[in-house]
ZANU-411632 format. One line per field, with one value per residue: residue number from 0; residue in one letter; z negated, x, y of N, C-alpha, C in turn. Coordinates in nm, 3 decimals. Last residue first. Layout:
<pts>
n = c(NUM,...) .
res = c(a,...) .
nw = c(Z,...) .
nu = c(X,...) .
nv = c(Y,...) .
caw = c(Z,...) .
cau = c(X,...) .
cav = c(Y,...) .
cw = c(Z,...) .
cu = c(X,...) .
cv = c(Y,...) .
</pts>
This chain:
<pts>
n = c(203,202,201,200,199,198,197,196,195,194,193,192,191,190,189,188,187,186,185,184,183,182,181,180,179,178,177,176,175,174,173,172,171,170,169,168,167,166,165,164,163,162,161,160,159,158,157,156,155,154,153,152,151,150,149,148,147,146,145,144,143,142,141,140,139,138,137,136,135,134,133,132,131,130,129,128,127,126,125,124,123,122,121,120,119,118,117,116,115,114,113,112,111,110,109,108,107,106,105,104,103,102,101,100,99,98,97,96,95,94,93,92,91,90,89,88,87,86,85,84,83,82,81,80,79,78,77,76,75,74,73,72,71,70,69,68,67,66,65,64,63,62,61,60,59,58,57,56,55,54,53,52,51,50,49,48,47,46,45,44,43,42,41,40,39,38,37,36,35,34,33,32,31,30,29,28,27,26,25,24,23,22,21,20,19,18,17,16,15,14,13,12,11,10,9,8,7,6,5,4,3,2,1,0) .
res = c(r,m,l,y,l,l,a,f,i,l,f,w,l,f,d,v,m,h,w,y,i,g,g,a,e,i,l,t,q,r,p,t,a,a,h,r,l,a,g,d,p,a,r,a,f,f,r,l,e,r,w,l,v,v,l,f,t,l,g,i,l,i,h,v,v,h,v,g,t,m,v,y,y,h,m,f,f,a,n,s,s,i,t,l,g,s,t,l,k,a,y,w,e,y,s,k,v,f,l,f,t,v,g,c,a,g,g,l,e,i,f,r,s,a,i,r,t,d,g,r,g,a,a,h,v,g,l,a,v,f,l,s,s,t,l,l,i,l,t,n,c,f,g,l,n,q,s,l,q,q,q,s,a,v,f,l,a,p,q,r,m,r,d,a,f,l,y,a,a,f,y,a,s,f,i,l,m,d,g,l,v,f,v,w,i,d,v,g,g,p,l,r,r,r,d,a,g,s,a,r,t,t,n,m) .
nw = c(13.572,13.699,13.615,13.697,13.954,14.112,14.062,14.137,14.408,14.497,14.437,14.600,14.851,14.836,14.839,15.096,15.246,15.188,15.321,15.590,15.617,15.582,15.806,16.007,15.958,16.027,16.301,16.392,16.333,16.517,16.768,16.732,16.677,16.813,16.883,16.644,16.540,16.722,16.672,16.405,16.301,16.005,15.748,15.781,15.922,15.710,15.539,15.700,15.719,15.452,15.403,15.573,15.456,15.206,15.282,15.361,15.113,14.992,15.145,15.066,14.796,14.821,14.930,14.707,14.536,14.661,14.609,14.326,14.289,14.407,14.261,13.994,14.013,14.106,13.879,13.688,13.770,13.749,13.509,13.492,13.692,13.655,13.295,12.987,12.775,12.702,12.899,13.105,13.013,12.991,13.257,13.386,13.263,13.353,13.626,13.630,13.550,13.763,13.980,13.918,13.951,14.228,14.297,14.193,14.367,14.609,14.550,14.519,14.782,14.917,14.813,14.924,15.195,15.211,15.156,15.385,15.602,15.705,15.925,15.886,15.864,15.616,15.454,15.497,15.391,15.123,15.046,15.062,14.859,14.632,14.639,14.600,14.336,14.198,14.244,14.114,13.847,13.807,13.821,13.602,13.403,13.445,13.369,13.102,13.012,13.049,13.036,13.030,12.903,13.023,13.236,13.113,13.080,13.349,13.449,13.297,13.379,13.660,13.868,14.113,14.165,14.198,14.442,14.660,14.625,14.544,14.691,14.951,14.964,14.947,15.191,15.372,15.306,15.384,15.664,15.706,15.635,15.844,16.060,15.991,16.004,16.277,16.403,16.298,16.406,16.686,16.748,16.532,16.330,16.433,16.770,16.922,16.965,16.915,17.130,17.341,17.283,17.321,17.591,17.697,17.615,17.757,18.018,18.010) .
nu = c(-8.812,-9.017,-9.230,-9.488,-9.485,-9.291,-9.332,-9.601,-9.582,-9.426,-9.599,-9.822,-9.718,-9.701,-9.974,-10.040,-9.875,-9.989,-10.235,-10.150,-10.043,-10.273,-10.423,-10.253,-10.262,-10.530,-10.526,-10.349,-10.494,-10.704,-10.579,-10.473,-10.691,-10.914,-10.864,-10.822,-11.085,-11.229,-11.112,-11.180,-11.475,-11.481,-11.426,-11.223,-11.341,-11.478,-11.271,-11.137,-11.335,-11.369,-11.110,-11.100,-11.299,-11.180,-10.959,-11.089,-11.182,-10.936,-10.851,-11.039,-10.965,-10.702,-10.755,-10.879,-10.660,-10.506,-10.657,-10.621,-10.350,-10.326,-10.518,-10.438,-10.173,-10.205,-10.336,-10.144,-9.958,-10.093,-10.366,-10.648,-10.814,-10.848,-10.796,-10.783,-10.950,-10.984,-11.145,-10.955,-10.783,-10.955,-11.044,-10.803,-10.761,-10.983,-10.927,-10.694,-10.802,-10.982,-10.807,-10.661,-10.865,-10.891,-10.641,-10.668,-10.863,-10.721,-10.543,-10.729,-10.831,-10.599,-10.567,-10.797,-10.744,-10.522,-10.641,-10.804,-10.625,-10.349,-10.206,-9.982,-10.092,-10.215,-9.988,-9.906,-10.123,-10.102,-9.858,-9.928,-10.122,-9.961,-9.784,-9.958,-10.039,-9.802,-9.780,-10.011,-9.944,-9.715,-9.837,-10.006,-9.806,-9.689,-9.903,-9.929,-9.674,-9.672,-9.934,-9.887,-9.776,-9.537,-9.605,-9.610,-9.337,-9.257,-9.406,-9.309,-9.041,-9.054,-9.186,-9.061,-9.035,-9.308,-9.387,-9.215,-9.080,-9.266,-9.501,-9.402,-9.322,-9.570,-9.680,-9.512,-9.566,-9.834,-9.794,-9.636,-9.809,-9.992,-9.826,-9.762,-10.021,-10.092,-9.889,-9.944,-10.191,-10.128,-9.963,-9.988,-9.922,-9.584,-9.513,-9.356,-9.142,-9.247,-9.421,-9.241,-9.132,-9.359,-9.406,-9.173,-9.209,-9.437,-9.344,-9.162) .
nv = c(-5.223,-5.477,-5.648,-5.569,-5.450,-5.584,-5.860,-5.884,-5.821,-6.038,-6.249,-6.184,-6.236,-6.515,-6.583,-6.497,-6.667,-6.914,-6.878,-6.864,-7.123,-7.282,-7.205,-7.299,-7.574,-7.617,-7.553,-7.748,-7.979,-7.954,-7.979,-8.257,-8.437,-8.518,-8.785,-8.914,-8.901,-9.047,-9.297,-9.352,-9.168,-8.954,-8.887,-8.714,-8.516,-8.388,-8.315,-8.127,-7.926,-7.859,-7.759,-7.537,-7.380,-7.340,-7.189,-6.952,-6.872,-6.824,-6.603,-6.413,-6.401,-6.304,-6.052,-5.939,-5.941,-5.742,-5.519,-5.523,-5.487,-5.226,-5.074,-5.102,-4.995,-4.735,-4.635,-4.675,-4.477,-4.234,-4.280,-4.333,-4.414,-4.683,-4.716,-4.812,-4.871,-5.125,-5.221,-5.241,-5.447,-5.666,-5.689,-5.757,-6.007,-6.150,-6.148,-6.305,-6.551,-6.595,-6.607,-6.840,-7.027,-7.016,-7.126,-7.383,-7.476,-7.480,-7.692,-7.898,-7.910,-7.982,-8.241,-8.357,-8.346,-8.521,-8.765,-8.778,-8.769,-8.839,-8.759,-8.616,-8.365,-8.390,-8.383,-8.117,-7.979,-8.067,-7.964,-7.693,-7.685,-7.745,-7.524,-7.312,-7.370,-7.329,-7.055,-6.967,-7.030,-6.878,-6.624,-6.628,-6.628,-6.381,-6.217,-6.292,-6.205,-5.935,-5.726,-5.371,-5.161,-5.118,-4.959,-4.707,-4.658,-4.658,-4.440,-4.225,-4.224,-4.167,-4.005,-4.018,-4.286,-4.362,-4.222,-4.274,-4.513,-4.717,-4.670,-4.671,-4.939,-5.064,-4.976,-5.102,-5.368,-5.392,-5.373,-5.600,-5.804,-5.781,-5.851,-6.114,-6.230,-6.190,-6.334,-6.587,-6.645,-6.653,-6.872,-7.165,-7.342,-7.355,-7.361,-7.639,-7.801,-8.051,-8.072,-8.095,-8.346,-8.507,-8.467,-8.585,-8.849,-8.917,-8.904,-9.120) .
caw = c(13.464,13.727,13.578,13.566,13.847,14.111,14.038,14.001,14.318,14.512,14.378,14.454,14.816,14.844,14.722,14.980,15.252,15.141,15.176,15.528,15.635,15.489,15.671,15.998,15.942,15.890,16.208,16.411,16.263,16.373,16.729,16.757,16.584,16.764,16.988,16.735,16.467,16.708,16.804,16.443,16.355,16.149,15.768,15.695,15.999,15.828,15.493,15.661,15.839,15.528,15.328,15.594,15.596,15.214,15.227,15.460,15.220,14.941,15.149,15.206,14.831,14.759,15.010,14.832,14.504,14.658,14.749,14.387,14.245,14.452,14.407,14.035,13.957,14.191,14.010,13.685,13.764,13.882,13.559,13.374,13.683,13.775,13.419,13.095,12.827,12.619,12.768,13.116,13.039,12.874,13.149,13.419,13.247,13.209,13.577,13.670,13.468,13.625,13.974,13.927,13.817,14.144,14.339,14.137,14.224,14.591,14.580,14.404,14.668,14.945,14.785,14.777,15.142,15.244,15.062,15.250,15.581,15.578,15.950,15.893,15.978,15.737,15.460,15.535,15.533,15.202,15.049,15.149,14.997,14.670,14.650,14.726,14.444,14.200,14.289,14.260,13.907,13.804,13.917,13.736,13.412,13.470,13.504,13.195,12.998,13.136,12.974,13.098,12.865,12.895,13.260,13.152,12.963,13.256,13.505,13.292,13.239,13.611,13.730,14.062,14.148,14.084,14.311,14.657,14.657,14.487,14.546,14.898,14.977,14.842,15.064,15.373,15.287,15.242,15.593,15.740,15.555,15.706,16.055,16.000,15.878,16.169,16.434,16.266,16.260,16.631,16.750,16.651,16.311,16.338,16.653,16.892,16.991,16.824,16.996,17.334,17.280,17.190,17.494,17.718,17.569,17.610,17.975,18.038) .
cau = c(-8.802,-8.925,-9.090,-9.468,-9.570,-9.301,-9.201,-9.559,-9.660,-9.376,-9.466,-9.833,-9.753,-9.578,-9.892,-10.110,-9.855,-9.853,-10.233,-10.217,-9.957,-10.161,-10.474,-10.283,-10.136,-10.484,-10.611,-10.316,-10.368,-10.731,-10.641,-10.389,-10.580,-10.913,-10.902,-10.709,-10.973,-11.258,-11.105,-11.041,-11.408,-11.499,-11.539,-11.195,-11.259,-11.550,-11.371,-11.070,-11.278,-11.481,-11.161,-11.008,-11.312,-11.308,-10.938,-11.012,-11.278,-11.022,-10.777,-11.034,-11.100,-10.726,-10.682,-10.955,-10.774,-10.457,-10.641,-10.754,-10.409,-10.246,-10.524,-10.569,-10.200,-10.138,-10.399,-10.263,-9.922,-10.052,-10.243,-10.566,-10.789,-10.776,-10.872,-10.686,-10.948,-10.891,-11.206,-11.067,-10.732,-10.880,-11.140,-10.873,-10.664,-10.963,-11.048,-10.686,-10.699,-11.031,-10.908,-10.592,-10.809,-11.003,-10.676,-10.566,-10.894,-10.830,-10.492,-10.646,-10.919,-10.660,-10.466,-10.783,-10.859,-10.507,-10.542,-10.862,-10.719,-10.411,-10.336,-9.964,-10.006,-10.299,-10.069,-9.818,-10.089,-10.221,-9.873,-9.822,-10.161,-10.073,-9.733,-9.884,-10.135,-9.860,-9.674,-10.003,-10.067,-9.705,-9.732,-10.065,-9.902,-9.609,-9.848,-10.039,-9.714,-9.587,-9.887,-9.924,-9.913,-9.532,-9.578,-9.736,-9.426,-9.202,-9.426,-9.450,-9.074,-9.003,-9.233,-9.094,-8.912,-9.230,-9.448,-9.294,-9.002,-9.131,-9.505,-9.462,-9.221,-9.471,-9.741,-9.522,-9.431,-9.800,-9.877,-9.584,-9.689,-10.036,-9.890,-9.655,-9.945,-10.173,-9.906,-9.816,-10.181,-10.221,-9.908,-10.017,-10.034,-9.686,-9.510,-9.480,-9.122,-9.142,-9.476,-9.327,-9.047,-9.295,-9.507,-9.199,-9.092,-9.440,-9.448,-9.115) .
cav = c(-5.123,-5.366,-5.675,-5.629,-5.397,-5.438,-5.798,-5.920,-5.735,-5.901,-6.247,-6.176,-6.098,-6.436,-6.613,-6.440,-6.522,-6.888,-6.894,-6.749,-7.006,-7.292,-7.181,-7.155,-7.503,-7.644,-7.479,-7.607,-7.955,-7.949,-7.852,-8.141,-8.420,-8.379,-8.690,-8.896,-8.842,-8.903,-9.238,-9.331,-9.286,-8.978,-8.980,-8.830,-8.610,-8.437,-8.412,-8.251,-7.988,-7.915,-7.873,-7.650,-7.422,-7.412,-7.323,-7.029,-6.901,-6.931,-6.728,-6.455,-6.443,-6.434,-6.151,-5.953,-6.026,-5.881,-5.562,-5.534,-5.613,-5.342,-5.084,-5.150,-5.128,-4.834,-4.625,-4.760,-4.619,-4.282,-4.216,-4.302,-4.271,-4.640,-4.727,-4.796,-4.734,-5.048,-5.201,-5.147,-5.312,-5.620,-5.661,-5.631,-5.899,-6.129,-6.082,-6.164,-6.487,-6.587,-6.501,-6.710,-7.003,-6.972,-6.991,-7.294,-7.466,-7.385,-7.558,-7.858,-7.885,-7.852,-8.140,-8.348,-8.270,-8.378,-8.710,-8.785,-8.658,-8.879,-8.822,-8.762,-8.392,-8.380,-8.505,-8.228,-7.962,-8.095,-8.110,-7.746,-7.658,-7.831,-7.662,-7.322,-7.371,-7.463,-7.145,-6.956,-7.084,-7.023,-6.661,-6.625,-6.738,-6.501,-6.208,-6.318,-6.346,-6.015,-5.849,-5.495,-5.193,-5.188,-5.101,-4.771,-4.662,-4.756,-4.573,-4.260,-4.248,-4.296,-4.015,-3.886,-4.208,-4.410,-4.198,-4.151,-4.393,-4.707,-4.687,-4.549,-4.833,-5.087,-4.935,-4.956,-5.315,-5.399,-5.275,-5.468,-5.783,-5.759,-5.720,-6.015,-6.230,-6.135,-6.191,-6.522,-6.632,-6.554,-6.735,-7.084,-7.253,-7.402,-7.275,-7.568,-7.658,-8.002,-8.065,-7.977,-8.228,-8.502,-8.424,-8.442,-8.774,-8.919,-8.811,-8.984) .
cw = c(13.511,13.616,13.594,13.521,13.709,13.989,14.025,13.968,14.173,14.417,14.385,14.388,14.665,14.808,14.720,14.853,15.131,15.145,15.119,15.376,15.569,15.497,15.567,15.860,15.928,15.863,16.065,16.315,16.277,16.294,16.580,16.719,16.607,16.678,16.941,16.838,16.560,16.639,16.799,16.577,16.398,16.191,15.915,15.712,15.914,15.900,15.610,15.616,15.807,15.654,15.401,15.524,15.623,15.356,15.230,15.411,15.328,15.043,15.099,15.219,14.978,14.800,14.953,14.922,14.628,14.627,14.755,14.531,14.306,14.415,14.455,14.187,14.006,14.143,14.105,13.811,13.770,13.881,13.692,13.412,13.564,13.772,13.536,13.228,12.939,12.670,12.672,12.980,13.040,12.893,13.027,13.306,13.278,13.184,13.427,13.621,13.501,13.535,13.833,13.912,13.812,14.002,14.256,14.174,14.153,14.445,14.562,14.426,14.549,14.834,14.811,14.739,14.992,15.184,15.085,15.147,15.441,15.535,15.824,15.926,15.996,15.862,15.583,15.549,15.581,15.351,15.131,15.159,15.095,14.816,14.695,14.748,14.580,14.314,14.300,14.317,14.059,13.870,13.923,13.844,13.551,13.484,13.540,13.340,13.093,13.128,13.075,13.026,12.932,12.843,13.131,13.177,12.996,13.133,13.411,13.341,13.224,13.467,13.665,13.915,14.091,14.060,14.194,14.516,14.652,14.504,14.483,14.746,14.922,14.844,14.948,15.242,15.285,15.216,15.444,15.668,15.582,15.616,15.914,15.997,15.882,16.040,16.322,16.296,16.221,16.481,16.675,16.637,16.432,16.320,16.557,16.766,16.956,16.842,16.897,17.195,17.269,17.176,17.356,17.618,17.583,17.553,17.824,17.990) .
cu = c(-8.711,-8.929,-8.998,-9.322,-9.532,-9.376,-9.212,-9.426,-9.620,-9.449,-9.405,-9.696,-9.765,-9.604,-9.765,-10.029,-9.919,-9.822,-10.093,-10.210,-10.020,-10.070,-10.363,-10.336,-10.159,-10.353,-10.564,-10.398,-10.325,-10.603,-10.668,-10.456,-10.503,-10.792,-10.886,-10.739,-10.855,-11.144,-11.128,-11.028,-11.266,-11.430,-11.556,-11.306,-11.217,-11.469,-11.450,-11.170,-11.215,-11.432,-11.276,-11.059,-11.223,-11.331,-11.066,-10.992,-11.212,-11.128,-10.858,-10.962,-11.107,-10.863,-10.700,-10.887,-10.862,-10.571,-10.592,-10.747,-10.548,-10.313,-10.449,-10.582,-10.333,-10.168,-10.339,-10.347,-10.045,-10.018,-10.204,-10.437,-10.700,-10.741,-10.787,-10.756,-10.849,-10.875,-11.114,-11.130,-10.846,-10.829,-11.068,-10.968,-10.727,-10.868,-11.038,-10.809,-10.690,-10.930,-10.964,-10.693,-10.735,-10.955,-10.790,-10.597,-10.793,-10.866,-10.598,-10.588,-10.840,-10.756,-10.521,-10.678,-10.850,-10.621,-10.526,-10.767,-10.783,-10.511,-10.405,-10.094,-9.979,-10.218,-10.159,-9.897,-10.002,-10.195,-9.996,-9.831,-10.057,-10.113,-9.844,-9.830,-10.067,-9.960,-9.727,-9.890,-10.058,-9.827,-9.716,-9.963,-9.963,-9.699,-9.769,-9.990,-9.828,-9.624,-9.802,-9.866,-9.962,-9.672,-9.579,-9.718,-9.556,-9.291,-9.373,-9.473,-9.220,-9.042,-9.184,-9.135,-8.940,-9.105,-9.359,-9.344,-9.083,-9.070,-9.369,-9.468,-9.275,-9.363,-9.643,-9.580,-9.431,-9.661,-9.845,-9.663,-9.629,-9.916,-9.934,-9.711,-9.835,-10.093,-9.985,-9.821,-10.051,-10.204,-9.997,-9.968,-10.073,-9.797,-9.619,-9.466,-9.245,-9.120,-9.374,-9.385,-9.128,-9.207,-9.447,-9.299,-9.115,-9.326,-9.455,-9.216) .
cv = c(-5.008,-5.262,-5.555,-5.633,-5.445,-5.384,-5.646,-5.853,-5.760,-5.807,-6.106,-6.172,-6.084,-6.290,-6.529,-6.463,-6.455,-6.739,-6.868,-6.759,-6.884,-7.171,-7.186,-7.120,-7.353,-7.573,-7.496,-7.521,-7.810,-7.918,-7.842,-8.008,-8.291,-8.348,-8.546,-8.788,-8.817,-8.833,-9.089,-9.262,-9.252,-9.107,-9.020,-8.935,-8.729,-8.544,-8.471,-8.356,-8.123,-7.986,-7.940,-7.775,-7.543,-7.463,-7.405,-7.172,-6.987,-6.970,-6.845,-6.588,-6.487,-6.488,-6.292,-6.056,-6.045,-5.978,-5.706,-5.580,-5.633,-5.473,-5.208,-5.163,-5.182,-4.976,-4.728,-4.746,-4.706,-4.431,-4.280,-4.229,-4.232,-4.492,-4.678,-4.822,-4.708,-4.905,-5.126,-5.119,-5.209,-5.477,-5.604,-5.592,-5.763,-6.012,-6.054,-6.087,-6.338,-6.516,-6.485,-6.596,-6.870,-6.943,-6.934,-7.149,-7.375,-7.367,-7.452,-7.719,-7.832,-7.813,-7.999,-8.244,-8.256,-8.296,-8.561,-8.726,-8.661,-8.771,-8.868,-8.834,-8.541,-8.411,-8.505,-8.358,-8.078,-8.084,-8.149,-7.898,-7.711,-7.811,-7.756,-7.463,-7.386,-7.476,-7.288,-7.040,-7.080,-7.088,-6.812,-6.660,-6.743,-6.623,-6.333,-6.314,-6.381,-6.162,-5.928,-5.614,-5.321,-5.220,-5.180,-4.920,-4.733,-4.770,-4.681,-4.402,-4.291,-4.326,-4.145,-3.888,-4.070,-4.326,-4.240,-4.120,-4.264,-4.568,-4.660,-4.554,-4.702,-4.979,-4.953,-4.906,-5.163,-5.342,-5.274,-5.358,-5.646,-5.730,-5.685,-5.873,-6.123,-6.122,-6.125,-6.373,-6.563,-6.535,-6.637,-6.941,-7.171,-7.298,-7.319,-7.485,-7.575,-7.853,-8.011,-7.960,-8.101,-8.378,-8.411,-8.389,-8.624,-8.837,-8.802,-8.881) .
</pts>
């Protein structure tokens, strides 16, 4: 009877815990307000300028970074799933791959910024590029926070991969909550990029 109740409680448990969902929803609300300001306060007033400026961006680089983050999200999701099964070694490898994709994203974004800055397109060039640098810059900060989170998860998984079975069972529930929270944050960061990609690179 006790086992059945514990199993039912586990199924009703919110993945990652309440705190990470409150944080993610709050962050998404702030970004949504900023996206609305971009669309309805600035873009609608200067549509020709925004369309002309968008053509200065490389959709190929934007699409490349989108694929990188999609792949990263897949690796992190597989890592969370493997951790839930107790396969901590496999989980740590998937987290490594997800983090490597995140670092690759930063390299591609840095190259894109360098190309724009050296061509004279700076944050003060016009309203579009002001939004471009602010949106992508804030997103890069989120990527860096997410990578820090992934490093914490990786260390956690590597520690328990070396721990005795008894220690692993003893800490399984709190560790899985932490790993789920890290995965949720990383997926939020990836989702924000999809919105930014659509707004800055694709919308005409």
